[in-house]
C-alpha positions in Angstrom: 72.4 87.5 109.6 73.2 83.7 109.7 70.2 82.5 107.7 70.7 84.9 104.9 74.3 84.1 104.0 74.5 82.0 100.9 77.5 83.7 99.2 80.4 85.2 101.2 83.5 86.9 99.8 86.6 86.7 101.9 89.4 89.1 100.9 93.0 88.4 101.9 95.6 90.9 100.8 98.5 88.8 102.0 100.3 87.1 99.1 102.4 84.4 100.7 101.7 80.8 101.4 101.9 81.6 105.1 99.4 84.4 104.7 96.9 82.0 103.1 97.4 79.4 105.8 97.0 82.0 108.6 93.5 82.8 107.1 92.4 79.2 107.2 91.2 79.2 110.9 89.0 82.2 110.0 87.7 80.6 106.9 86.8 77.5 108.9 85.2 79.6 111.5 83.0 81.3 108.8 82.0 77.9 107.5 81.3 76.4 110.9 79.3 79.2 112.3 77.9 81.2 109.3 77.5 78.1 107.1 77.5 79.8 103.6 76.8 77.7 100.5 79.7 79.3 98.7 82.8 80.9 100.2 84.6 83.0 97.6 88.2 83.8 98.2 90.3 86.6 96.7 94.0 87.1 97.5 96.6 89.4 96.1 98.9 86.4 95.7 100.4 87.3 92.3 98.5 84.4 90.6 99.8 81.6 92.9 96.2 80.6 93.8 97.5 78.7 96.8 94.3 76.8 97.6 94.1 75.5 94.0 97.7 74.3 94.0 100.1 73.7 96.9 97.4 74.1 99.6 94.7 72.1 97.8 94.5 69.6 100.7 93.7 72.4 103.1 91.0 73.9 101.0 87.5 74.1 102.5 85.1 72.2 100.3 82.9 75.2 99.4 85.8 77.6 98.8 85.9 79.1 95.3 89.1 81.0 94.3 88.5 84.2 92.4 91.0 84.4 89.6 89.6 87.2 87.4 89.8 90.3 89.6 92.5 92.9 88.4 96.1 92.5 89.5 96.7 94.3 92.7 93.0 94.9 93.1 92.3 97.4 95.8 95.6 99.2 96.0 94.9 102.1 93.6 92.1 104.6 93.5 91.3 103.9 89.9 89.9 100.5 91.0 87.0 102.5 92.6 85.6 102.9 89.0 85.4 99.1 88.4 84.5 97.6 91.7 80.8 97.7 91.2 81.0 96.0 87.8 82.9 93.0 89.2 79.6 91.5 90.4 78.8 90.8 86.8 81.2 87.8 87.0 78.8 86.0 89.3 75.3 84.6 89.0 73.9 86.9 91.7 73.4 90.6 92.2 75.3 91.0 95.4 77.4 89.1 98.0 75.5 88.4 101.2 78.6 89.2 103.2 82.1 90.6 102.3 84.8 89.9 104.9 87.7 92.3 104.2 90.5 91.0 106.4 92.8 94.1 106.1 92.8 97.6 107.4 94.1 99.9 104.6 91.6 102.7 104.0 91.9 102.9 100.2 91.6 99.1 99.9 88.5 99.1 102.0 86.9 101.9 99.9 87.5 99.8 96.8 86.3 96.5 98.2 83.2 98.1 99.8 81.9 99.2 96.4 81.4 95.6 95.4 77.7 95.1 95.8 76.9 93.4 99.2 74.3 93.2 102.0 76.8 93.0 105.0 80.4 94.1 105.3 83.1 93.3 107.9 86.5 95.1 108.0 88.8 96.1 110.9 89.6 99.3 109.0 89.3 102.4 111.2 88.5 100.4 114.3 85.6 98.6 112.4 83.9 101.9 111.5 83.3 100.6 108.0 81.4 97.6 109.1 77.7 96.9 108.3 76.2 96.2 110.8 78.4 98.7 112.7 79.9 97.8 116.1 82.2 99.9 118.2 85.5 98.0 118.7 89.1 98.9 119.2 91.7 97.7 116.6 92.9 94.1 117.1 96.6 93.7 117.0 96.3 90.0 116.3 95.7 89.1 112.6 93.8 85.9 113.4 91.5 87.6 115.9 90.4 90.5 113.7 87.3 88.8 112.3 86.3 86.3 115.0 86.2 89.1 117.6 83.7 91.1 115.5 81.4 88.1 115.1 81.7 87.2 118.8 80.7 90.8 119.7 77.7 91.2 117.5 76.4 87.7 118.3 77.3 87.8 122.0 79.3 84.6 121.7 82.7 83.5 122.8 84.0 81.2 120.0 87.7 80.5 119.6 89.6 79.8 116.4 90.0 76.1 115.8 93.2 74.8 114.3 92.1 71.2 114.0 92.0 70.0 110.4 91.5 66.6 108.8 94.8 65.2 107.5 94.1 63.0 104.4 94.8 59.3 105.0 97.6 59.0 102.4 99.6 61.8 104.1 99.1 60.2 107.6 100.3 56.9 106.2 103.4 58.4 104.6 104.2 60.4 107.7 104.0 57.2 109.8 106.5 55.5 107.5 108.9 58.5 107.7 108.6 59.1 111.5 107.7 55.7 113.0 107.8 56.8 116.6 107.9 59.9 118.8 111.6 59.9 119.2 111.9 62.8 116.8 111.9 66.5 117.0 111.2 68.8 114.1 113.1 71.9 112.8 112.2 74.5 110.3 114.9 77.1 110.1 114.7 78.8 106.6 112.7 81.9 105.7 111.1 82.4 102.3 111.5 86.1 102.2 115.2 87.0 101.6 115.0 90.6 102.6 113.5 90.2 106.1 115.4 89.2 109.2 113.8 86.0 110.3 116.5 83.3 110.5 118.5 82.1 113.5 122.2 81.8 112.9 122.9 78.3 111.5 125.8 77.6 113.9 123.4 78.2 116.8 120.8 75.8 115.2 123.6 73.1 114.9 124.3 73.5 118.7 120.6 73.2 119.5 120.2 70.1 117.3 123.3 68.4 118.8 122.1 69.1 122.3 118.7 67.4 121.6 120.3 64.6 119.5 121.3 63.0 122.7 117.7 62.0 123.2 116.0 62.5 119.8 116.5 62.2 116.1 116.5 65.7 114.7 114.2 65.9 111.6 114.6 69.0 109.4 111.7 70.3 107.3 113.6 72.1 104.6 113.2 72.5 100.9 115.7 70.9 98.5 116.7 74.2 97.1 118.6 75.0 100.3 121.3 72.5 99.4 124.1 74.5 101.1 122.3 74.5 104.4 121.3 70.8 104.1 124.9 69.8 103.4 126.1 71.8 106.4 123.6 70.2 108.7 124.4 66.7 107.4 128.1 67.3 108.1 127.7 68.9 111.6 124.6 67.5 113.3 124.9 64.1 114.9 121.5 62.7 113.9 120.3 65.0 111.1 117.3 63.5 109.3 115.5 64.9 106.2 112.3 63.0 106.0 111.1 64.6 102.8 114.1 63.2 101.0 112.6 59.7 101.5 109.0 60.7 100.8 107.0 59.8 97.7 107.3 62.6 95.1 103.5 62.9 94.8 103.2 63.5 98.5 105.9 66.2 98.8 103.4 68.9 99.7 102.7 71.2 102.6 100.2 68.8 104.0 103.0 66.2 104.5 104.8 68.7 106.8 101.6 69.0 108.9 101.4 65.3 109.1 105.0 64.9 110.0 104.9 67.7 112.5 102.0 65.9 114.3 104.3 62.9 115.0 107.3 64.6 116.6 107.9 65.2 120.2 107.8 68.9 119.5 108.9 71.3 116.7 111.2 74.3 116.6 110.5 76.9 113.9 110.9 80.5 112.9 108.4 82.9 111.5 107.8 81.3 108.1 105.3 79.4 106.0 106.1 76.1 107.6 105.3 77.5 111.1 101.7 77.8 109.8 101.7 74.3 108.4 102.9 73.1 111.8 100.2 75.1 113.6 97.6 72.6 112.2 99.6 69.6 113.5 98.0 69.7 117.0 101.6 69.4 118.4 103.7 71.6 120.6 105.5 74.1 118.4 108.2 76.6 119.5 108.1 79.6 117.2 110.9 82.2 117.3 110.0 85.6 115.9 112.3 88.5 115.2 109.3 90.8 115.8 105.5 91.2 115.3 104.6 87.9 117.1 101.5 89.6 118.6 100.2 90.3 115.1 101.0 87.1 113.3 101.4 84.2 115.8 99.0 81.3 115.6 96.4 81.3 118.3 96.3 77.5 119.0 97.0 76.7 122.6 100.1 74.5 121.9 102.2 77.3 120.3 105.0 78.7 122.4 106.3 82.0 121.1 109.5 83.9 121.7 109.6 87.4 120.3 113.2 88.8 120.1 112.0 92.4 119.9 110.2 92.0 123.2 113.4 90.7 124.8 115.7 93.4 123.5 117.5 91.4 120.9 117.3 90.3 117.3 116.8 86.8 116.0 120.3 86.7 114.3 121.8 87.3 117.8 119.7 84.6 119.5 122.1 82.0 121.0 121.6 78.2 121.4 121.7 78.5 125.2 118.6 80.7 125.2 116.7 78.5 122.7 117.4 75.4 124.8 116.4 77.2 128.0 113.0 78.3 126.5 112.3 74.8 125.3 113.3 73.1 128.5 111.1 75.5 130.5 108.0 74.9 128.4 
């Protein structure tokens, strides 16, 4: 299969910035081991086109974002009528490989009608794949695709979270965090309707505990001004590095660069946790649930899943958080 793959289509039905970042190790795996000329990328991200905008610095060089597929493409049966014609947008008659990184049956039926030579999908325990291989469903989102290729190629490759941080972001981070006497915090969730956040009063207690040895750096967007003010008023050494950063460098890549310089980072299940996963630093990630499915698979990530410990994240206390960090 390897020698024939010039044009690959990767489909990501996750729409958030964290979903895009969680696909990056798989995209890099495809480039490193399948070596396509062009890696086309389609996501149902409501027109955010993350790799063309906020995540431009993470973008693989051969990645081409598809912007002209229908809105919500794949989610309704009517799209079966137009899938085959979408190939007319390209200068070739079929994709050499389509990687469909989701498991909904209707979506897979729609995507599989796009002309192709090979097709990979975890749908129905990989029953829809071409070439077919018998595999059980993978719970882990990052392992869905790599496990398929490892099986058909009889290899044992792992996902690689190492990326090249551009020099200007490294330099800026070194100015903002000049030594390793810092720890990082990311405590806000972008999705307002999902229970993902630790009680802010417990975060303050954790920060003050570690402030005896470290400066506590918070990676938090300016829009959370109420939380920022509360932290400034109640945490002994609260530091907000992005407030001091150059405006042109206030991007997700700066968070990765900053996270690489701290002693360790404490985060919840949010987009920043995925930015930090590329920092090659130790990161403690606290999930309310679903950690098995979504956690980064780099070896320096320490995960605590509240649902596996008979609690919820809003009831997680500072003593437990400190205990987990000190034990690891």
